[in-house]
C-alpha positions in Angstrom: 23.1 58.6 -4.1 23.4 60.1 -0.5 26.3 62.4 -0.5 26.8 64.7 2.5 28.6 67.9 1.7 31.2 69.2 4.2 28.8 71.7 5.6 26.0 69.2 5.9 28.3 66.7 7.6 29.5 69.3 10.0 25.8 70.2 10.8 25.1 66.5 11.5 28.1 66.3 13.9 27.1 69.6 15.6 23.5 68.5 16.0 24.6 65.1 17.5 26.8 67.0 20.0 24.0 69.4 20.8 21.5 66.6 21.4 24.0 64.5 23.4 25.2 67.3 25.5 21.8 68.7 26.3 20.4 65.2 27.1 23.3 64.5 29.4 23.0 67.9 31.3 19.2 67.4 31.6 19.7 63.9 33.0 22.4 64.6 35.6 20.2 66.0 38.5 17.5 63.4 37.9 19.9 60.6 37.6 21.8 61.5 40.8 18.5 61.9 42.7 17.2 58.5 41.5 20.6 56.9 42.2 20.7 58.4 45.7 17.1 57.2 46.4 17.8 53.7 45.2 21.2 53.5 47.0 20.1 55.0 50.4 16.4 54.7 50.8 14.3 51.7 51.7 10.6 51.9 51.0 7.7 49.8 49.6 7.8 49.8 45.8 11.6 50.3 45.5 12.0 47.3 43.3 9.2 48.6 41.0 10.9 52.0 40.8 14.2 50.3 40.0 12.5 48.3 37.3 10.9 51.4 35.7 14.2 53.3 35.7 16.0 50.5 34.0 13.1 49.6 31.6 14.6 51.3 28.6 17.6 49.0 28.9 15.6 45.8 28.4 12.7 46.7 26.1 13.4 47.3 22.4 14.3 51.0 21.7 11.5 51.1 19.2 9.0 50.4 22.0 10.5 53.2 24.1 10.1 55.6 21.1 6.6 54.5 20.5 5.7 55.1 24.2 7.3 58.6 23.9 5.3 59.2 20.8 2.1 58.3 22.6 3.0 60.6 25.6 4.2 63.6 23.6 1.7 63.5 20.7 -0.8 66.4 20.5 -3.5 64.2 22.1 -1.1 62.6 24.6 -1.0 63.4 28.3 2.3 65.4 28.1 2.0 66.7 24.5 -1.5 68.1 25.1 -0.2 70.1 28.1 2.8 71.5 26.1 0.5 72.3 23.2 -2.3 74.0 25.2 -0.1 75.8 27.8 3.0 76.7 25.9 2.0 76.2 22.2 5.0 74.0 21.5 5.5 70.5 20.2 8.6 68.3 20.4 7.6 66.0 17.5 10.0 66.1 14.6 12.2 68.6 16.5 15.7 68.3 17.9 14.1 68.8 21.4 12.2 65.6 20.8 15.4 63.8 19.8 17.0 65.1 23.0 14.2 63.7 25.1 14.6 60.3 23.4 18.4 60.4 24.0 17.9 61.4 27.6 15.4 58.6 28.3 17.8 56.0 26.8 20.8 57.3 28.7 19.2 57.7 32.1 19.3 54.1 33.3 23.0 53.8 32.4 23.8 57.0 34.3 21.6 56.0 37.3 23.4 52.6 37.5 26.9 54.1 37.4 26.0 56.8 40.0 24.2 54.3 42.3 27.3 52.1 42.4 29.4 55.1 43.2 27.1 56.2 46.0 26.9 52.7 47.5 30.7 52.8 47.7 30.6 55.9 49.9 31.2 54.9 53.6 27.9 55.6 55.4 29.7 56.1 58.6 31.0 59.4 57.3 27.5 60.5 56.5 26.3 59.3 60.0 29.2 61.3 61.6 28.2 64.4 59.8 24.6 64.0 60.9 25.8 63.5 64.5 27.7 66.7 64.3 24.5 68.6 63.4 24.6 68.6 59.6 21.3 68.4 57.9 20.5 65.6 55.4 20.9 67.9 52.5 24.1 69.4 53.8 25.5 65.9 54.3 24.4 65.1 50.8 26.1 68.1 49.3 29.4 68.0 51.3 29.9 64.3 51.9 28.0 62.1 49.5 28.3 64.1 46.3 32.1 64.9 46.6 33.0 61.3 47.4 30.8 60.0 44.6 32.1 62.6 42.1 34.3 60.1 40.1 31.3 57.9 39.5 29.2 60.9 38.6 31.7 62.1 36.0 32.0 58.6 34.6 28.2 58.4 34.4 27.9 61.7 32.7 30.4 60.7 29.9 28.7 57.3 29.6 25.4 59.0 29.2 26.8 61.4 26.6 28.3 58.5 24.6 25.0 56.7 24.8 23.1 59.8 23.7 25.1 60.5 20.6 24.7 56.8 19.6 20.9 56.7 20.1 18.9 55.4 17.1 15.9 53.3 17.7 13.8 55.4 20.0 14.8 58.6 18.2 13.7 57.4 14.7 10.4 56.1 16.1 9.7 59.2 18.1 10.8 62.1 15.9 11.7 60.4 12.6 14.8 61.2 10.5 14.5 64.9 9.6 17.7 66.3 8.0 18.9 69.4 9.8 16.5 68.8 12.7 16.6 65.3 14.1 19.2 63.6 11.8 22.1 62.7 14.1 25.0 60.5 13.2 23.3 57.1 13.7 20.3 58.3 11.6 22.6 59.7 8.9 24.4 56.4 8.7 21.0 54.6 8.3 20.0 57.0 5.6 23.3 56.4 3.7 22.9 52.6 4.0 19.5 52.8 2.3 21.1 54.5 -0.8 23.1 52.7 -3.6 26.7 53.6 -3.4 26.4 55.1 0.1 29.2 53.0 1.6 31.8 55.8 1.4 29.5 58.1 3.4 28.9 55.3 5.9 32.6 54.9 6.4 33.0 58.6 7.0 30.1 58.8 9.4 31.1 55.6 11.2 34.6 56.9 11.6 33.4 60.2 13.2 31.1 58.2 15.5 34.0 55.9 16.7 36.2 58.9 17.2 33.6 60.7 19.3 33.0 57.6 21.4 36.6 56.9 22.0 37.2 60.6 22.9 34.4 60.4 25.4 35.8 57.2 27.0 39.3 58.7 27.2 37.9 61.9 28.7 35.9 59.9 31.2 39.0 58.0 32.3 41.0 61.2 32.6 38.3 62.9 34.6 37.8 60.0 37.0 41.5 59.7 37.6 41.9 63.4 38.2 38.9 63.5 40.6 40.2 60.4 42.4 43.6 62.1 42.9 41.8 65.2 44.2 39.8 63.1 46.7 43.0 61.4 48.0 44.6 64.8 48.5 41.6 65.9 50.5 
């Protein structure tokens, strides 16, 4: 029977938080850049880029994990470069689980940030450009601060999605205790064992508590950022 000791359970929670936090931080700059491009730029192939970004939302997570496995395998296009140039592999490692979580969280973060950027009045950006501000200075001093509540909400949403990721992770890096076994994978392992219901309840309770905490934190951060923008 699967029975997680207190130390082992704590390790699962810490690993889940590590993977979720790292995936979210790694996604933030890329998500905002993609959101800004999709919200502000007009170019051929924009619809295709939008579709690629949101592809993990519509295909089965197992397919996403399989594609990551093909890409990061020792013979894959990315895995071979990592192996030859740096001598590292992300397979069956927490870093691989972080990549899977980041890929699954990215489209949700991009969508939330894009809506926030589209809500920014472009006349303010145009006024800044008229007064001599460069595109990047306008981006840093006008667009980003005004879109900050949406960015914070996207970050917390991405974190919540990352700690709940299962399908792509188990396909890509398997379920390795102490290395890739996050809360969802530990719940799955407990479900496969006779008499594991008690462990499932404990793990599910922790998962729900973390998710609720993330949502409450998101709401508080967005409200605080919104009040700060009104003051400015």
